[in-house]
N, C-alpha and C positions, 0 to 999 in steps of 0.2 A: 504493500500500500504506500509506503514511503516513497519507493521508486516511482510509482504511478503519479503521486502528488507532485514530485519534483519535475516529472515529465510534463505534467499539465501546467505547472508554473512556467516552465521553459516555453511552452507553446503560447501561453498568454503573453509572456514578455515579447516573444517574436511578433505576435499579432499586433500588440500595442505599438511596437517599433514601426511595423509596416504602416499602421494607421497614421502614425506621426509623420512618416515620410510622405504619405499620400496627401495629408493635410498641408504639409509644407509646400509640396509641389503645386497643389491647388492654389495656395496663397500666392505663390510666385506668379502663376498664370493670371490671377486676378490683378496683380500689380503691373502687368504688361500694358504698354500703351503704344499707340501709333502703328508703325509698320510691323514691329515684332508681334504685337497683339493680333494684327490682321493675319500674319503668316501662321501664327499658332492656331488661330481659330479655323483658318481655311485648310491647314495641313499641307500647304503648298507655297513655294516662293515663286513669283512670276518674274522672270528675267527678260528684259528687252535686249534683243540681239540684232546684229546687222548681217546682211547677206554678203556684202562685198567690201568691207573695210579691212582689206588685207594690210598687214598681218595681225590686226587688232581683234576683230570679231568678224568671222566670215564662215560661209558654208563650204565644206570641202568635198561635198558630194555624199557624205554620210552623216555628218553632224556639224554643229557649230564649234569652231576651234579658234585659237588665236591668243595673243599676248593678253589682251584685256579680258577675254573669256576665261582664261586661266585664273586671273585675279578674281573675277566674279565667282567662280566655282569655289575658290578658297574662302571667300566671304560667306558663301552658302554653308560650307563646312563649319564655320564659326557660329553661324545661326543655329545649326543643328545642335552644337555643343551647348550653346547658351540656353536654348529651349528644351534641351534634353529630348530631342526628337530625331534619333538617328535615321528614321525612315522618311524624314521630310522629303517630299517630292519637289521636283523642279519642272516648271512649265515655261517653255521658251516662246516668246512672241516676237516676230520680226518687226522691227521699227525702222523708220527712215529719219533723215535729218529734219523733215518737216513735221512728222507726227509724234516724235518721241516724247516731247514735253507735254502735249495735250494728253497723251496716253498715260503718262505718269500722274498728272493732276486728276485724271478721271479714274484712278485706281485700277487701270488696266494692266499696268506693270508696277512692280515694287522697287526695282533696281535696274539701272542701265549702265553697264560698263563696256562701252564700245569705243567710239572715237568722238566723244562729245567734249567740246571746248568749254572750259569754265571761264565765263566772263562775268564782269560786275553787273552788266545788264541782265543776264540770266538769273542772277541771284534774287531778282524780284519775284520769280515764279518757281524756282527750284533750289534745292540745296546740293552742295558738291563736296565730295570727299577730298582727302589729301590727293594732290596731283600725282599721276603715275607716269607722265610722259611730257617732255617739253620739246617744242618743234618750231620750225619756221614755216611761214606761208609763202609758197613759190608757185611755179607753173611747170607743166610738161608740154612740150611741143615736138613737132617732127624735126629731126636733126637737120634735114635739108631745107628747112623753112627760112633760115636766116634770122630767126627770132632768138635773141639772147637776153633781152630785158623787157620790162613792161612798156617802155616807150615804143618798142617795135610793134606793139599791138594796136597802135593808133588807127582808128577806122576799120579795124578787123573784127570778125565775129569771135567772141570768147565765151567759153562755157564754164559754169561752176555749179555747185550743188545747192539747191534751194534750202533755206532755213539754216545755213551755216554762218559762222562768223566771217568766213572767207568771202562770202557774198557781200557782206557789209563793207569789208575792207576794199574789195574790188570796186564796188560802186562809188565809194568815197574817193578812191584814186582817180576813177574816170571823171568825176566831177571836178576834183581839185586840179588835175593836170589837163583837163579839157581834151582828153584823148579820143572822145567820140567812139569808144569801143561799142560794138553791138553785143551786149551781154545777154546771154540766155541762162536762166536758172532751171535746172532739171531735177527730177525726183530723187535720183541717187547717184552715187559715184560711178557705177558701171555705165549708166546711161550717158554720163558726162564724158567718160573716156571713149565710149563708142562714137560720140559726136566728133571727137578729135580724130579718131581713126578713120572715120568715113568722110572726112574733109568738110564737115559742117561747122567746124570751129578751128581757129588757128592755134588755140592753146586752151588747156584745162587748168584753171587756177584752183589750188587746193592745198591741204596740209602736205608738207614735204614727204613724210613717210608714206602717206596714201598714194601719192603719184609715183614714188619709188616702187611701191608694191605693184602697181599696174604695169610699170615699165619692166620690172623683173619677170612678171608672169606672162607677159605678152610673147607670142611665138617669135616675134622679131624685135627683141628689146633694143637692138642697136639702131633701130629706126627712130628712136625717141631720145630726147634729152630733157633732163630736169634743170631748169635755169631760172634766172631772174633774181635781182636784189630782193631779199625778203620784204614782204609787205608788213610783216610784224612777227612777233614771237608770242606763242600761246601755249597753254597746257591742257592736257586731257585729264578728266577726272570721272569718277562714277557719279551718277546723278540719282537723287532720291527726293522724297517729299520734304518740304520745308517744315521747320518747327519740331523736328523729331530727334532730340539730342541723344536718347539711348541708341537709336539706330546709327546716327552719325558716329558716335563713340565706337561702336562695334566695327563699322566699316573702316574707320581711320586706324583702329588698332591693328587690323589685318594688314593694311597697306604699309603702315609704319614698320611693322614687324618684318614684312617682306624686304623692305628697303634697307633697314639697318642691319639685318642679318646677312646680307649678301645674296639672298635668294632672288631679289628683283634683278640684280645684275646677271645672275645665271639664267633667269627667265628671259631677259633681254637677248642674251647671246643665242638662246634657243630659237627665237623668232626673227631676229634681225641679222644674224651672222652665220646661220647654218641653214641647210636645206629644210624647207617647210612643205607641208602637204598642200594640195594633192600631187603636185608635179615635181617636188623636190627642188624647187628653185631657191637660190640663195639671194636675199636682198642686198647683202654686203653693205649694211648700213651700221657702221660701228657706233658704239656708245659715245655720245658727245660729252664734253666737259659739263655742259648745263645739266644733262640728265644725271651725271655722276654726282654733281653737287646737290641735286634734288634728292637723290637716294640717301645722301649723307645727312640731309636736314629736311625730313618730311614736313610738308605744310600744305594748307588748303587755300592758298592765296591765288586769286586771279592775277594775270599779268597786265591786263588792260585797265 
């Protein structure tokens, strides 16, 4: 009887402990707010992804891959740990430069880590993480076109992607310098590069790593040149809803850890200096001093 009583006491202690853990877990769930609460209640995190932002976020024929996509997936892993939801599902939604912000504000996506520029103007409608890439805004043109800088585009048709900070910079240059460029803004990067290839535009103005990506993955890369005095310098960051400090802290914690541990530099080498899927093309885009400094001192400041 003594042994049975001890066994019963042990069972009761164990059950009480389980109950305490369950109550603690429920209390933590009740304390969640914003995006983390939404993800917890839905059982899914919705990622905004890009189709052709090589090598940041793009479809390789099987799945979404890229430098930014890898960062996004590490953030999802941190969400799983924070919410104690190892089976948390991921739902990917393809976004464009034009619709990514409205989709975020309408709760159609929870997080977007693609090739979105963090600008002061955009802070009015969305929040941004620590920057994960700094770059220049330049252009790609045909090598035999004779175009070497933006003054050479005077009176010519030029294409860029709608809804980007590059479009704003290009239109400002056109007005300030009275270049009379015939600017067309299209839905996505692939459409813009196609306009250049098909002769409907003399140049495609965009973020330097994006145009290097198109050049490297084209069947005839030597037909193109990336050129032009930079229109400006900008940074990419993950984008999420405003006023959500717990989610901001989580995202920034992941990015800062990647950068200060050396993992970000290794990730950079994987996507910018080594063959990437699906064709095994190497962008040969070495790490800049600006990005190396960014990795050493993580921050969430816009450059403009």
